[in-house]
C-alpha positions, 0 to 999 in steps of 0.5 A: 437659526432653527425653528419650532415643530408647529405640532409639540413645540420642539425645536427643529432644524431650519431645513427639517421637515420631520419632527423627531420628537413627536414623528410628526411630518411638517409641510411648508407653511401655506398662506391663508387669508387669515395668517400662516397655518402649518398643515400637518401630514399624515404623522407616522407616530404619535408621542404616546406610541414611541415606546411601541414603535421602539419595541418594533424595532427591537422586534425587527432587529431580532428577526435579522439576527435570527435569519442570519443564525439560521443561514450559518447553521444551514452552511455548517450542516452542509459541511457534515459528511453525507452519511452524518446527514442520513436520517438514521444518524443519531444527534450526536453524530449529526453534531461531530460527536461520533466517539472517534469512529470513522465516517464512510462516505460511499460514491453515488454514480460514476461518471457514465451513470450506469455503475454499480458500488461495491464496499470492499473493506473500508474502502469504497471501490467503483466498478466499471460498467465492463467489470474490469479494474476499479478504482478507489475513490476518495473525496468523492462528494464535494461539500456542494453535494455534487459528486466530483471525480478527483485526478490520480494524485490530486485528491482532496486538492479539487475546489473547496472541501473535500472529505476522504473515505480512507482513514490513514493508519496511525504510526503508533499502531493504535488504529486509524487517526480518527480514533484520535479525536480528543488528541487531534480535534478538528473544525469537522466535529472532532473527526480526524480527516486523513490524508488519502491513500493514493487511488488505483490508477484507472488509466495506464502511465503510457507517457512514464515508459520507454520502450523499443520494438520486441522483435524485426516484425514491429508488431509487439513492444519491449518496455525498457524503463518506467520513469515516473514516481506514483506508488501504484503503476499501472503497466500498460498492455498495449502502447500505439496499438501494439501489444506489450510483450516483454518487460526488459531488465531494470525496466523498474529500478532503484525507485522508493516510491513504487509500493505496487505494480498493476499490469493492465489486462487486454485481450490484445496482449496474448503473452508477455515475459518478465525478464530476470531483474525487470524490477531491481532495487524497489525498496517499498514494493509490496504487491505486483499483480500480474496480468491475464495472459500467458506469461514467462516469469524469470525466476529472479523477476524481481531483486532486492525488492525486500518488502515484496509480499504479495503476488497477485496471479491468475494463470493456468501456469503460476500458483502462488501459495504462502508466499510461494510463486510456482511455476509449471514447466511443462513437466512439473511444478517448480518452486520459482520465487519466494516472497522476500516479506513472507514472514512465515518461519517455516516453508513446507513445499507443496505435495504436488511440487517437485521442488525448488529451483536452485535459482530460487531467491531464498537468500532474500527472506529474512525470516525463513528458518526451517525448510521441509521437503516432502518425499517425492522432491526430486528439486532440492534448494542450493547453497548459492541461494540460501538465506542466513536465518535458516537452521534446518532442512528436513527431508521426509524419509524414503526420499530417492534423491535426498535425505536430511540428517540433524537438519543438514541436506545431502542430495544426489547429482544427475550420476545419482552421486551424493554431492549436493548440501546444504548446511543451514548458516543459523545451525546452532549446534557446535558438533556435526558428524557427516554421513558415509559416501557424500561430499559436503559442499560448504564454501558459500556462506558462514556458520559461526556455531560449529566448533567440531566436525567429524569426517568418515574416510568415505566422505569428502569436503569440497575445497578443503581449505574452507575448512582449513582456514574457516572460511566457512566454520568461523569458530571451527576448533577441532576436526576429526578425521577417521583413520586412513582419511586422505586428508589427513597429512594436509590437515596436520600441516595447514589446519592452525586448529586441531586435528584429531584422528579416530 
């Protein structure tokens, strides 16, 4: 059973002491000599003030909503990359409307607190206090604004959300993925957050190399196998206090992840040998950075590394120019290695170079079409190691050791006799007239274009069977022999094409 409010008469529950109609607090009845009297305590609101109370409640709710909205906006603001929060940023940039331009974020300091920063291209680099090797540090700033360094290979996996400073090139060649905001919108104002490239390592991969003693003194080390899978490998200069003195054959081999091999420089490493084939079948290798030490690089140190385009080297005995690695042999400069991914169609041997080492890997380059040799060259390319795309070899007139005829090379042996030659595999001419008093070597490659050849009586072909059975000139139809040539009888009885005397 209920009761009535003593002040407004509204019905109230029996146990209630507060009237929801007149907002009055009702005390327990007091007994007096004249009867029972209800005592009104301080009323919160009079009935006539109900509208004002409702407005106050609405205002409080509105304030709560405004505070919540402000906190949400502040959190979103903290998620914008640092450079977008700068005083110079436009309102459009702070709202994420950058028009597709990449937002660059600069590292502020290194862990020591006294390193300087330097920007190279589009990627910030962190220089060590000693001025040594630098590191690319994508994702240096976290959303909390606290500088955090990520471990190599774990960039972008730190706690919270990180922002990359390097954009991944678009696979269509149309610029970085940041230029595709409309096609790839993200929660960060339309800017695409690209996967970072693997940063340049700051620590050598000591645990990923197998090695053995360099010699019986056991004071130097030879590396014999790389077991890791990094894209960028930093090769240690010293292991267990002993300098690395040699990189053995197949140390780096059959690895499709390696894109760059960087040799650490350390004063303790006084010399380093790179054996022939120490880098073999590295299908993605593009760059090799040599150390600051005395070097011995074998001619074919890298074999079947068809994407290798750049050899970074600063050494008094070596020079790398226009895809060619030159070596000073204590007597002369020699072209000893040619980058397989160099896309120059013409190789012009430097004027200060004596020529091309016969073991040079020209056969690995699919782009080379023309070789130009100056008049002082004494070393000539070998037909054993020539590429299929070569169309012409030109020797400057006046060379005492070699000459060229219609793009075909002839050169002297150690006895001063012209027994060396190189017939370019892609020479397009259908006929060729050999010069007098030479021997032509044609059995190491195939040329499908030549159909007729003229051979003077004073000249020879090394292993003439290669002509008769078309082992070199696969479309040869006519052999013209000068009268009195010793090949006449054999050629007429063996060659299945036509033999003509002139």
